Each structure stands twice: as structure tokens, then as C-alpha cells.
mmCIF file of the N, C-alpha and C atoms, coordinates in Angstrom:
data_MODEL
# 
_entry.id   MODEL 
# 
loop_
_atom_site.group_PDB 
_atom_site.id 
_atom_site.type_symbol 
_atom_site.label_atom_id 
_atom_site.label_alt_id 
_atom_site.label_comp_id 
_atom_site.label_asym_id 
_atom_site.label_entity_id 
_atom_site.label_seq_id 
_atom_site.pdbx_PDB_ins_code 
_atom_site.Cartn_x 
_atom_site.Cartn_y 
_atom_site.Cartn_z 
_atom_site.occupancy 
_atom_site.B_iso_or_equiv 
_atom_site.pdbx_formal_charge 
_atom_site.auth_seq_id 
_atom_site.auth_comp_id 
_atom_site.auth_asym_id 
_atom_site.auth_atom_id 
_atom_site.pdbx_PDB_model_num 
ATOM 1   N N  . MET A 1 1  ? 28.120 -3.331 -11.449 1.00 0.00 ? 1  MET A N  1 
ATOM 2   C CA . MET A 1 1  ? 27.846 -3.071 -10.038 1.00 0.00 ? 1  MET A CA 1 
ATOM 3   C C  . MET A 1 1  ? 27.353 -1.627 -9.878  1.00 0.00 ? 1  MET A C  1 
ATOM 4   N N  . ALA A 1 2  ? 26.358 -1.432 -9.041  1.00 0.00 ? 2  ALA A N  1 
ATOM 5   C CA . ALA A 1 2  ? 25.783 -0.101 -8.819  1.00 0.00 ? 2  ALA A CA 1 
ATOM 6   C C  . ALA A 1 2  ? 26.764 0.788  -8.055  1.00 0.00 ? 2  ALA A C  1 
ATOM 7   N N  . ASP A 1 3  ? 26.627 2.099  -8.267  1.00 0.00 ? 3  ASP A N  1 
ATOM 8   C CA . ASP A 1 3  ? 27.446 3.054  -7.522  1.00 0.00 ? 3  ASP A CA 1 
ATOM 9   C C  . ASP A 1 3  ? 27.105 2.965  -6.040  1.00 0.00 ? 3  ASP A C  1 
ATOM 10  N N  . VAL A 1 4  ? 28.104 3.202  -5.206  1.00 0.00 ? 4  VAL A N  1 
ATOM 11  C CA . VAL A 1 4  ? 27.898 3.202  -3.757  1.00 0.00 ? 4  VAL A CA 1 
ATOM 12  C C  . VAL A 1 4  ? 27.231 4.515  -3.365  1.00 0.00 ? 4  VAL A C  1 
ATOM 13  N N  . MET A 1 5  ? 26.166 4.419  -2.581  1.00 0.00 ? 5  MET A N  1 
ATOM 14  C CA . MET A 1 5  ? 25.448 5.596  -2.116  1.00 0.00 ? 5  MET A CA 1 
ATOM 15  C C  . MET A 1 5  ? 25.944 5.933  -0.715  1.00 0.00 ? 5  MET A C  1 
ATOM 16  N N  . THR A 1 6  ? 26.281 7.191  -0.478  1.00 0.00 ? 6  THR A N  1 
ATOM 17  C CA . THR A 1 6  ? 26.710 7.618  0.859   1.00 0.00 ? 6  THR A CA 1 
ATOM 18  C C  . THR A 1 6  ? 25.703 8.616  1.410   1.00 0.00 ? 6  THR A C  1 
ATOM 19  N N  . PRO A 1 7  ? 25.567 8.693  2.745   1.00 0.00 ? 7  PRO A N  1 
ATOM 20  C CA . PRO A 1 7  ? 24.575 9.591  3.331   1.00 0.00 ? 7  PRO A CA 1 
ATOM 21  C C  . PRO A 1 7  ? 24.996 11.054 3.369   1.00 0.00 ? 7  PRO A C  1 
ATOM 22  N N  . THR A 1 8  ? 26.175 11.369 2.840   1.00 0.00 ? 8  THR A N  1 
ATOM 23  C CA . THR A 1 8  ? 26.661 12.737 2.938   1.00 0.00 ? 8  THR A CA 1 
ATOM 24  C C  . THR A 1 8  ? 26.649 13.508 1.624   1.00 0.00 ? 8  THR A C  1 
ATOM 25  N N  . GLU A 1 9  ? 26.333 12.825 0.502   1.00 0.00 ? 9  GLU A N  1 
ATOM 26  C CA . GLU A 1 9  ? 26.344 13.546 -0.763  1.00 0.00 ? 9  GLU A CA 1 
ATOM 27  C C  . GLU A 1 9  ? 25.396 12.920 -1.781  1.00 0.00 ? 9  GLU A C  1 
ATOM 28  N N  . GLY A 1 10 ? 24.997 13.723 -2.743  1.00 0.00 ? 10 GLY A N  1 
ATOM 29  C CA . GLY A 1 10 ? 24.168 13.248 -3.850  1.00 0.00 ? 10 GLY A CA 1 
ATOM 30  C C  . GLY A 1 10 ? 22.845 12.644 -3.414  1.00 0.00 ? 10 GLY A C  1 
ATOM 31  N N  . GLU A 1 11 ? 22.447 11.558 -4.113  1.00 0.00 ? 11 GLU A N  1 
ATOM 32  C CA . GLU A 1 11 ? 21.161 10.902 -3.836  1.00 0.00 ? 11 GLU A CA 1 
ATOM 33  C C  . GLU A 1 11 ? 21.101 10.345 -2.415  1.00 0.00 ? 11 GLU A C  1 
ATOM 34  N N  . GLY A 1 12 ? 22.225 9.908  -1.877  1.00 0.00 ? 12 GLY A N  1 
ATOM 35  C CA . GLY A 1 12 ? 22.246 9.395  -0.501  1.00 0.00 ? 12 GLY A CA 1 
ATOM 36  C C  . GLY A 1 12 ? 21.857 10.466 0.501   1.00 0.00 ? 12 GLY A C  1 
ATOM 37  N N  . ALA A 1 13 ? 22.377 11.670 0.315   1.00 0.00 ? 13 ALA A N  1 
ATOM 38  C CA . ALA A 1 13 ? 22.031 12.780 1.213   1.00 0.00 ? 13 ALA A CA 1 
ATOM 39  C C  . ALA A 1 13 ? 20.565 13.164 1.051   1.00 0.00 ? 13 ALA A C  1 
ATOM 40  N N  . ASP A 1 14 ? 20.078 13.162 -0.203  1.00 0.00 ? 14 ASP A N  1 
ATOM 41  C CA . ASP A 1 14 ? 18.668 13.468 -0.440  1.00 0.00 ? 14 ASP A CA 1 
ATOM 42  C C  . ASP A 1 14 ? 17.761 12.450 0.249   1.00 0.00 ? 14 ASP A C  1 
ATOM 43  N N  . LEU A 1 15 ? 18.088 11.173 0.122   1.00 0.00 ? 15 LEU A N  1 
ATOM 44  C CA . LEU A 1 15 ? 17.299 10.106 0.743   1.00 0.00 ? 15 LEU A CA 1 
ATOM 45  C C  . LEU A 1 15 ? 17.360 10.205 2.268   1.00 0.00 ? 15 LEU A C  1 
ATOM 46  N N  . ARG A 1 16 ? 18.571 10.445 2.817   1.00 0.00 ? 16 ARG A N  1 
ATOM 47  C CA . ARG A 1 16 ? 18.723 10.606 4.266   1.00 0.00 ? 16 ARG A CA 1 
ATOM 48  C C  . ARG A 1 16 ? 17.844 11.734 4.766   1.00 0.00 ? 16 ARG A C  1 
ATOM 49  N N  . ASP A 1 17 ? 17.882 12.887 4.107   1.00 0.00 ? 17 ASP A N  1 
ATOM 50  C CA . ASP A 1 17 ? 17.090 14.041 4.537   1.00 0.00 ? 17 ASP A CA 1 
ATOM 51  C C  . ASP A 1 17 ? 15.600 13.751 4.480   1.00 0.00 ? 17 ASP A C  1 
ATOM 52  N N  . LEU A 1 18 ? 15.148 13.105 3.405   1.00 0.00 ? 18 LEU A N  1 
ATOM 53  C CA . LEU A 1 18 ? 13.732 12.770 3.258   1.00 0.00 ? 18 LEU A CA 1 
ATOM 54  C C  . LEU A 1 18 ? 13.273 11.825 4.369   1.00 0.00 ? 18 LEU A C  1 
ATOM 55  N N  . LEU A 1 19 ? 14.024 10.741 4.590   1.00 0.00 ? 19 LEU A N  1 
ATOM 56  C CA . LEU A 1 19 ? 13.651 9.781  5.628   1.00 0.00 ? 19 LEU A CA 1 
ATOM 57  C C  . LEU A 1 19 ? 13.686 10.416 7.015   1.00 0.00 ? 19 LEU A C  1 
ATOM 58  N N  . ALA A 1 20 ? 14.734 11.167 7.302   1.00 0.00 ? 20 ALA A N  1 
ATOM 59  C CA . ALA A 1 20 ? 14.862 11.791 8.621   1.00 0.00 ? 20 ALA A CA 1 
ATOM 60  C C  . ALA A 1 20 ? 13.680 12.721 8.892   1.00 0.00 ? 20 ALA A C  1 
ATOM 61  N N  . GLU A 1 21 ? 13.301 13.505 7.887   1.00 0.00 ? 21 GLU A N  1 
ATOM 62  C CA . GLU A 1 21 ? 12.178 14.426 8.061   1.00 0.00 ? 21 GLU A CA 1 
ATOM 63  C C  . GLU A 1 21 ? 10.863 13.674 8.242   1.00 0.00 ? 21 GLU A C  1 
ATOM 64  N N  . ARG A 1 22 ? 10.582 12.720 7.371   1.00 0.00 ? 22 ARG A N  1 
ATOM 65  C CA . ARG A 1 22 ? 9.302  12.001 7.411   1.00 0.00 ? 22 ARG A CA 1 
ATOM 66  C C  . ARG A 1 22 ? 9.157  11.111 8.638   1.00 0.00 ? 22 ARG A C  1 
ATOM 67  N N  . LEU A 1 23 ? 10.282 10.559 9.141   1.00 0.00 ? 23 LEU A N  1 
ATOM 68  C CA . LEU A 1 23 ? 10.225 9.635  10.270  1.00 0.00 ? 23 LEU A CA 1 
ATOM 69  C C  . LEU A 1 23 ? 10.482 10.312 11.609  1.00 0.00 ? 23 LEU A C  1 
ATOM 70  N N  . GLY A 1 24 ? 10.749 11.609 11.598  1.00 0.00 ? 24 GLY A N  1 
ATOM 71  C CA . GLY A 1 24 ? 10.946 12.345 12.846  1.00 0.00 ? 24 GLY A CA 1 
ATOM 72  C C  . GLY A 1 24 ? 12.268 12.053 13.526  1.00 0.00 ? 24 GLY A C  1 
ATOM 73  N N  . VAL A 1 25 ? 13.305 11.748 12.759  1.00 0.00 ? 25 VAL A N  1 
ATOM 74  C CA . VAL A 1 25 ? 14.617 11.494 13.343  1.00 0.00 ? 25 VAL A CA 1 
ATOM 75  C C  . VAL A 1 25 ? 15.182 12.826 13.835  1.00 0.00 ? 25 VAL A C  1 
ATOM 76  N N  . PRO A 1 26 ? 15.631 12.890 15.089  1.00 0.00 ? 26 PRO A N  1 
ATOM 77  C CA . PRO A 1 26 ? 16.169 14.149 15.616  1.00 0.00 ? 26 PRO A CA 1 
ATOM 78  C C  . PRO A 1 26 ? 17.375 14.628 14.814  1.00 0.00 ? 26 PRO A C  1 
ATOM 79  N N  . LYS A 1 27 ? 17.527 15.943 14.704  1.00 0.00 ? 27 LYS A N  1 
ATOM 80  C CA . LYS A 1 27 ? 18.610 16.544 13.922  1.00 0.00 ? 27 LYS A CA 1 
ATOM 81  C C  . LYS A 1 27 ? 19.990 16.143 14.438  1.00 0.00 ? 27 LYS A C  1 
ATOM 82  N N  . HIS A 1 28 ? 20.116 15.890 15.743  1.00 0.00 ? 28 HIS A N  1 
ATOM 83  C CA . HIS A 1 28 ? 21.420 15.588 16.328  1.00 0.00 ? 28 HIS A CA 1 
ATOM 84  C C  . HIS A 1 28 ? 21.700 14.093 16.440  1.00 0.00 ? 28 HIS A C  1 
ATOM 85  N N  . ALA A 1 29 ? 20.988 13.283 15.667  1.00 0.00 ? 29 ALA A N  1 
ATOM 86  C CA . ALA A 1 29 ? 21.239 11.840 15.695  1.00 0.00 ? 29 ALA A CA 1 
ATOM 87  C C  . ALA A 1 29 ? 22.589 11.534 15.042  1.00 0.00 ? 29 ALA A C  1 
ATOM 88  N N  . LYS A 1 30 ? 23.339 10.647 15.677  1.00 0.00 ? 30 LYS A N  1 
ATOM 89  C CA . LYS A 1 30 ? 24.623 10.208 15.124  1.00 0.00 ? 30 LYS A CA 1 
ATOM 90  C C  . LYS A 1 30 ? 24.373 9.279  13.935  1.00 0.00 ? 30 LYS A C  1 
ATOM 91  N N  . TRP A 1 31 ? 23.376 8.418  14.064  1.00 0.00 ? 31 TRP A N  1 
ATOM 92  C CA . TRP A 1 31 ? 22.979 7.502  12.993  1.00 0.00 ? 31 TRP A CA 1 
ATOM 93  C C  . TRP A 1 31 ? 21.527 7.102  13.209  1.00 0.00 ? 31 TRP A C  1 
ATOM 94  N N  . PHE A 1 32 ? 20.923 6.572  12.143  1.00 0.00 ? 32 PHE A N  1 
ATOM 95  C CA . PHE A 1 32 ? 19.606 5.972  12.292  1.00 0.00 ? 32 PHE A CA 1 
ATOM 96  C C  . PHE A 1 32 ? 19.461 4.817  11.319  1.00 0.00 ? 32 PHE A C  1 
ATOM 97  N N  . GLU A 1 33 ? 18.655 3.848  11.728  1.00 0.00 ? 33 GLU A N  1 
ATOM 98  C CA . GLU A 1 33 ? 18.358 2.669  10.914  1.00 0.00 ? 33 GLU A CA 1 
ATOM 99  C C  . GLU A 1 33 ? 16.851 2.601  10.729  1.00 0.00 ? 33 GLU A C  1 
ATOM 100 N N  . VAL A 1 34 ? 16.417 2.175  9.560   1.00 0.00 ? 34 VAL A N  1 
ATOM 101 C CA . VAL A 1 34 ? 14.998 2.010  9.279   1.00 0.00 ? 34 VAL A CA 1 
ATOM 102 C C  . VAL A 1 34 ? 14.783 0.566  8.854   1.00 0.00 ? 34 VAL A C  1 
ATOM 103 N N  . ARG A 1 35 ? 13.760 -0.071 9.420   1.00 0.00 ? 35 ARG A N  1 
ATOM 104 C CA . ARG A 1 35 ? 13.458 -1.462 9.077   1.00 0.00 ? 35 ARG A CA 1 
ATOM 105 C C  . ARG A 1 35 ? 12.068 -1.529 8.466   1.00 0.00 ? 35 ARG A C  1 
ATOM 106 N N  . PHE A 1 36 ? 12.002 -2.102 7.272   1.00 0.00 ? 36 PHE A N  1 
ATOM 107 C CA . PHE A 1 36 ? 10.741 -2.358 6.587   1.00 0.00 ? 36 PHE A CA 1 
ATOM 108 C C  . PHE A 1 36 ? 10.589 -3.872 6.506   1.00 0.00 ? 36 PHE A C  1 
ATOM 109 N N  . ALA A 1 37 ? 9.640  -4.430 7.253   1.00 0.00 ? 37 ALA A N  1 
ATOM 110 C CA . ALA A 1 37 ? 9.408  -5.876 7.246   1.00 0.00 ? 37 ALA A CA 1 
ATOM 111 C C  . ALA A 1 37 ? 7.936  -6.124 6.914   1.00 0.00 ? 37 ALA A C  1 
ATOM 112 N N  . LEU A 1 38 ? 7.689  -7.103 6.070   1.00 0.00 ? 38 LEU A N  1 
ATOM 113 C CA . LEU A 1 38 ? 6.318  -7.425 5.679   1.00 0.00 ? 38 LEU A CA 1 
ATOM 114 C C  . LEU A 1 38 ? 5.466  -7.755 6.893   1.00 0.00 ? 38 LEU A C  1 
ATOM 115 N N  . GLY A 1 39 ? 4.290  -7.185 6.956   1.00 0.00 ? 39 GLY A N  1 
ATOM 116 C CA . GLY A 1 39 ? 3.356  -7.466 8.035   1.00 0.00 ? 39 GLY A CA 1 
ATOM 117 C C  . GLY A 1 39 ? 3.706  -6.801 9.356   1.00 0.00 ? 39 GLY A C  1 
ATOM 118 N N  . GLU A 1 40 ? 4.699  -5.920 9.377   1.00 0.00 ? 40 GLU A N  1 
ATOM 119 C CA . GLU A 1 40 ? 5.104  -5.230 10.610  1.00 0.00 ? 40 GLU A CA 1 
ATOM 120 C C  . GLU A 1 40 ? 5.143  -3.731 10.358  1.00 0.00 ? 40 GLU A C  1 
ATOM 121 N N  . PRO A 1 41 ? 4.977  -2.942 11.432  1.00 0.00 ? 41 PRO A N  1 
ATOM 122 C CA . PRO A 1 41 ? 5.114  -1.493 11.251  1.00 0.00 ? 41 PRO A CA 1 
ATOM 123 C C  . PRO A 1 41 ? 6.579  -1.141 10.960  1.00 0.00 ? 41 PRO A C  1 
ATOM 124 N N  . VAL A 1 42 ? 6.787  -0.041 10.277  1.00 0.00 ? 42 VAL A N  1 
ATOM 125 C CA . VAL A 1 42 ? 8.144  0.455  10.040  1.00 0.00 ? 42 VAL A CA 1 
ATOM 126 C C  . VAL A 1 42 ? 8.732  0.839  11.394  1.00 0.00 ? 42 VAL A C  1 
ATOM 127 N N  . THR A 1 43 ? 9.970  0.429  11.644  1.00 0.00 ? 43 THR A N  1 
ATOM 128 C CA . THR A 1 43 ? 10.625 0.784  12.894  1.00 0.00 ? 43 THR A CA 1 
ATOM 129 C C  . THR A 1 43 ? 11.885 1.591  12.599  1.00 0.00 ? 43 THR A C  1 
ATOM 130 N N  . VAL A 1 44 ? 12.209 2.489  13.532  1.00 0.00 ? 44 VAL A N  1 
ATOM 131 C CA . VAL A 1 44 ? 13.379 3.347  13.403  1.00 0.00 ? 44 VAL A CA 1 
ATOM 132 C C  . VAL A 1 44 ? 14.161 3.270  14.698  1.00 0.00 ? 44 VAL A C  1 
ATOM 133 N N  . ARG A 1 45 ? 15.474 3.098  14.568  1.00 0.00 ? 45 ARG A N  1 
ATOM 134 C CA . ARG A 1 45 ? 16.384 3.160  15.718  1.00 0.00 ? 45 ARG A CA 1 
ATOM 135 C C  . ARG A 1 45 ? 17.378 4.262  15.436  1.00 0.00 ? 45 ARG A C  1 
ATOM 136 N N  . CYS A 1 46 ? 17.772 5.009  16.469  1.00 0.00 ? 46 CYS A N  1 
ATOM 137 C CA . CYS A 1 46 ? 18.780 6.041  16.263  1.00 0.00 ? 46 CYS A CA 1 
ATOM 138 C C  . CYS A 1 46 ? 19.611 6.211  17.528  1.00 0.00 ? 46 CYS A C  1 
ATOM 139 N N  . ALA A 1 47 ? 20.783 6.807  17.361  1.00 0.00 ? 47 ALA A N  1 
ATOM 140 C CA . ALA A 1 47 ? 21.676 7.072  18.492  1.00 0.00 ? 47 ALA A CA 1 
ATOM 141 C C  . ALA A 1 47 ? 22.133 8.520  18.416  1.00 0.00 ? 47 ALA A C  1 
ATOM 142 N N  . TYR A 1 48 ? 22.341 9.101  19.591  1.00 0.00 ? 48 TYR A N  1 
ATOM 143 C CA . TYR A 1 48 ? 22.825 10.472 19.697  1.00 0.00 ? 48 TYR A CA 1 
ATOM 144 C C  . TYR A 1 48 ? 24.306 10.467 20.034  1.00 0.00 ? 48 TYR A C  1 
ATOM 145 N N  . MET A 1 49 ? 24.997 11.509 19.599  1.00 0.00 ? 49 MET A N  1 
ATOM 146 C CA . MET A 1 49 ? 26.333 11.773 20.124  1.00 0.00 ? 49 MET A CA 1 
ATOM 147 C C  . MET A 1 49 ? 26.075 12.467 21.454  1.00 0.00 ? 49 MET A C  1 
ATOM 148 N N  . ALA A 1 50 ? 26.683 11.991 22.520  1.00 0.00 ? 50 ALA A N  1 
ATOM 149 C CA . ALA A 1 50 ? 26.391 12.500 23.859  1.00 0.00 ? 50 ALA A CA 1 
ATOM 150 C C  . ALA A 1 50 ? 26.534 14.025 23.949  1.00 0.00 ? 50 ALA A C  1 
ATOM 151 N N  . SER A 1 51 ? 27.527 14.585 23.287  1.00 0.00 ? 51 SER A N  1 
ATOM 152 C CA . SER A 1 51 ? 27.737 16.024 23.372  1.00 0.00 ? 51 SER A CA 1 
ATOM 153 C C  . SER A 1 51 ? 26.698 16.818 22.586  1.00 0.00 ? 51 SER A C  1 
ATOM 154 N N  . LEU A 1 52 ? 25.958 16.168 21.716  1.00 0.00 ? 52 LEU A N  1 
ATOM 155 C CA . LEU A 1 52 ? 24.965 16.862 20.896  1.00 0.00 ? 52 LEU A CA 1 
ATOM 156 C C  . LEU A 1 52 ? 23.532 16.532 21.281  1.00 0.00 ? 52 LEU A C  1 
ATOM 157 N N  . ARG A 1 53 ? 23.340 15.726 22.327  1.00 0.00 ? 53 ARG A N  1 
ATOM 158 C CA . ARG A 1 53 ? 21.987 15.348 22.735  1.00 0.00 ? 53 ARG A CA 1 
ATOM 159 C C  . ARG A 1 53 ? 21.206 16.590 23.138  1.00 0.00 ? 53 ARG A C  1 
ATOM 160 N N  . PRO A 1 54 ? 20.014 16.763 22.583  1.00 0.00 ? 54 PRO A N  1 
ATOM 161 C CA . PRO A 1 54 ? 19.225 17.954 22.916  1.00 0.00 ? 54 PRO A CA 1 
ATOM 162 C C  . PRO A 1 54 ? 18.895 17.999 24.405  1.00 0.00 ? 54 PRO A C  1 
ATOM 163 N N  . GLU A 1 55 ? 18.893 19.191 24.951  1.00 0.00 ? 55 GLU A N  1 
ATOM 164 C CA . GLU A 1 55 ? 18.533 19.387 26.355  1.00 0.00 ? 55 GLU A CA 1 
ATOM 165 C C  . GLU A 1 55 ? 17.025 19.236 26.513  1.00 0.00 ? 55 GLU A C  1 
ATOM 166 N N  . PRO A 1 56 ? 16.559 18.689 27.659  1.00 0.00 ? 56 PRO A N  1 
ATOM 167 C CA . PRO A 1 56 ? 15.116 18.584 27.885  1.00 0.00 ? 56 PRO A CA 1 
ATOM 168 C C  . PRO A 1 56 ? 14.473 19.964 27.883  1.00 0.00 ? 56 PRO A C  1 
ATOM 169 N N  . SER A 1 57 ? 13.260 20.033 27.411  1.00 0.00 ? 57 SER A N  1 
ATOM 170 C CA . SER A 1 57 ? 12.541 21.301 27.334  1.00 0.00 ? 57 SER A CA 1 
ATOM 171 C C  . SER A 1 57 ? 11.873 21.611 28.662  1.00 0.00 ? 57 SER A C  1 
ATOM 172 N N  . ASP A 1 58 ? 11.957 22.881 29.093  1.00 0.00 ? 58 ASP A N  1 
ATOM 173 C CA . ASP A 1 58 ? 11.235 23.346 30.277  1.00 0.00 ? 58 ASP A CA 1 
ATOM 174 C C  . ASP A 1 58 ? 9.936  24.026 29.875  1.00 0.00 ? 58 ASP A C  1 
ATOM 175 N N  . ASP A 1 59 ? 9.627  23.984 28.601  1.00 0.00 ? 59 ASP A N  1 
ATOM 176 C CA . ASP A 1 59 ? 8.459  24.646 28.046  1.00 0.00 ? 59 ASP A CA 1 
ATOM 177 C C  . ASP A 1 59 ? 7.207  23.832 28.359  1.00 0.00 ? 59 ASP A C  1 
ATOM 178 N N  . ASP A 1 60 ? 6.198  24.474 28.964  1.00 0.00 ? 60 ASP A N  1 
ATOM 179 C CA . ASP A 1 60 ? 4.940  23.785 29.289  1.00 0.00 ? 60 ASP A CA 1 
ATOM 180 C C  . ASP A 1 60 ? 4.204  23.329 28.036  1.00 0.00 ? 60 ASP A C  1 
ATOM 181 N N  . GLU A 1 61 ? 4.439  23.996 26.904  1.00 0.00 ? 61 GLU A N  1 
ATOM 182 C CA . GLU A 1 61 ? 3.774  23.612 25.672  1.00 0.00 ? 61 GLU A CA 1 
ATOM 183 C C  . GLU A 1 61 ? 4.432  22.406 25.009  1.00 0.00 ? 61 GLU A C  1 
ATOM 184 N N  . ASP A 1 62 ? 5.615  22.004 25.479  1.00 0.00 ? 62 ASP A N  1 
ATOM 185 C CA . ASP A 1 62 ? 6.342  20.871 24.905  1.00 0.00 ? 62 ASP A CA 1 
ATOM 186 C C  . ASP A 1 62 ? 6.754  19.923 26.036  1.00 0.00 ? 62 ASP A C  1 
ATOM 187 N N  . PRO A 1 63 ? 5.765  19.250 26.672  1.00 0.00 ? 63 PRO A N  1 
ATOM 188 C CA . PRO A 1 63 ? 6.076  18.392 27.824  1.00 0.00 ? 63 PRO A CA 1 
ATOM 189 C C  . PRO A 1 63 ? 6.873  17.160 27.417  1.00 0.00 ? 63 PRO A C  1 
ATOM 190 N N  . GLU A 1 64 ? 7.602  16.598 28.390  1.00 0.00 ? 64 GLU A N  1 
ATOM 191 C CA . GLU A 1 64 ? 8.342  15.350 28.172  1.00 0.00 ? 64 GLU A CA 1 
ATOM 192 C C  . GLU A 1 64 ? 7.345  14.222 27.924  1.00 0.00 ? 64 GLU A C  1 
ATOM 193 N N  . PRO A 1 65 ? 7.689  13.237 27.073  1.00 0.00 ? 65 PRO A N  1 
ATOM 194 C CA . PRO A 1 65 ? 6.792  12.101 26.863  1.00 0.00 ? 65 PRO A CA 1 
ATOM 195 C C  . PRO A 1 65 ? 6.602  11.321 28.162  1.00 0.00 ? 65 PRO A C  1 
ATOM 196 N N  . GLN A 1 66 ? 5.414  10.797 28.348  1.00 0.00 ? 66 GLN A N  1 
ATOM 197 C CA . GLN A 1 66 ? 5.139  10.016 29.544  1.00 0.00 ? 66 GLN A CA 1 
ATOM 198 C C  . GLN A 1 66 ? 5.563  8.578  29.340  1.00 0.00 ? 66 GLN A C  1 
ATOM 199 N N  . ALA A 1 67 ? 5.878  7.901  30.435  1.00 0.00 ? 67 ALA A N  1 
ATOM 200 C CA . ALA A 1 67 ? 6.266  6.484  30.345  1.00 0.00 ? 67 ALA A CA 1 
ATOM 201 C C  . ALA A 1 67 ? 5.173  5.700  29.652  1.00 0.00 ? 67 ALA A C  1 
ATOM 202 N N  . GLY A 1 68 ? 5.575  4.755  28.844  1.00 0.00 ? 68 GLY A N  1 
ATOM 203 C CA . GLY A 1 68 ? 4.616  3.930  28.123  1.00 0.00 ? 68 GLY A CA 1 
ATOM 204 C C  . GLY A 1 68 ? 4.391  4.396  26.698  1.00 0.00 ? 68 GLY A C  1 
ATOM 205 N N  . ASN A 1 69 ? 4.721  5.664  26.389  1.00 0.00 ? 69 ASN A N  1 
ATOM 206 C CA . ASN A 1 69 ? 4.623  6.109  25.006  1.00 0.00 ? 69 ASN A CA 1 
ATOM 207 C C  . ASN A 1 69 ? 5.739  5.484  24.204  1.00 0.00 ? 69 ASN A C  1 
ATOM 208 N N  . ARG A 1 70 ? 5.447  5.110  22.995  1.00 0.00 ? 70 ARG A N  1 
ATOM 209 C CA . ARG A 1 70 ? 6.451  4.499  22.143  1.00 0.00 ? 70 ARG A CA 1 
ATOM 210 C C  . ARG A 1 70 ? 7.210  5.580  21.399  1.00 0.00 ? 70 ARG A C  1 
ATOM 211 N N  . GLY A 1 71 ? 8.528  5.534  21.493  1.00 0.00 ? 71 GLY A N  1 
ATOM 212 C CA . GLY A 1 71 ? 9.359  6.490  20.789  1.00 0.00 ? 71 GLY A CA 1 
ATOM 213 C C  . GLY A 1 71 ? 9.831  5.926  19.480  1.00 0.00 ? 71 GLY A C  1 
ATOM 214 N N  . LEU A 1 72 ? 10.893 6.479  18.939  1.00 0.00 ? 72 LEU A N  1 
ATOM 215 C CA . LEU A 1 72 ? 11.423 6.044  17.656  1.00 0.00 ? 72 LEU A CA 1 
ATOM 216 C C  . LEU A 1 72 ? 11.899 4.604  17.680  1.00 0.00 ? 72 LEU A C  1 
ATOM 217 N N  . ASP A 1 73 ? 12.393 4.150  18.836  1.00 0.00 ? 73 ASP A N  1 
ATOM 218 C CA . ASP A 1 73 ? 12.914 2.792  18.875  1.00 0.00 ? 73 ASP A CA 1 
ATOM 219 C C  . ASP A 1 73 ? 11.916 1.807  19.458  1.00 0.00 ? 73 ASP A C  1 
ATOM 220 N N  . GLY A 1 74 ? 10.662 2.167  19.451  1.00 0.00 ? 74 GLY A N  1 
ATOM 221 C CA . GLY A 1 74 ? 9.604  1.252  19.724  1.00 0.00 ? 74 GLY A CA 1 
ATOM 222 C C  . GLY A 1 74 ? 9.204  0.997  21.105  1.00 0.00 ? 74 GLY A C  1 
# 
């Protein structure tokens, strides 16, 4: 039986960091799931811990996404 991989150490942490960076998962996500299905785009779902949710930006150079834009959860 293969060793259990965890997201907090060793290869599991390396894989988590790589996926999070490449897929744009926010740093304060509590968890994220990635789905790879044949003939479909890769999809990502994630959840925030309420106390760690990033505050909205008031910066004009970083506007809020407009309705209709697809985010991480599609």
C-alpha cells in the first residue's frame, strides 16, 4: 500500500503549493478541490475560513469582478 500523502508535509505540501499557485487558489482558503474530467475544463472549488476571508480592495487598480465573470468555482 502506498504511503498516505498529507497536504501539510513532504510531497503533499509541495503538490498543494504548486496547485494553489498555478490555479490561483487564495492564500486564506480553508480547503480546495480540483477536478480533472475528460473532455471538460479543470474546475476548482474552495472555501474560506470566515475570519480569514480577504477584505475587498478599495484600490482602483484592482476592481471587484463584475457579475457574470467566472471565478474559481465556475
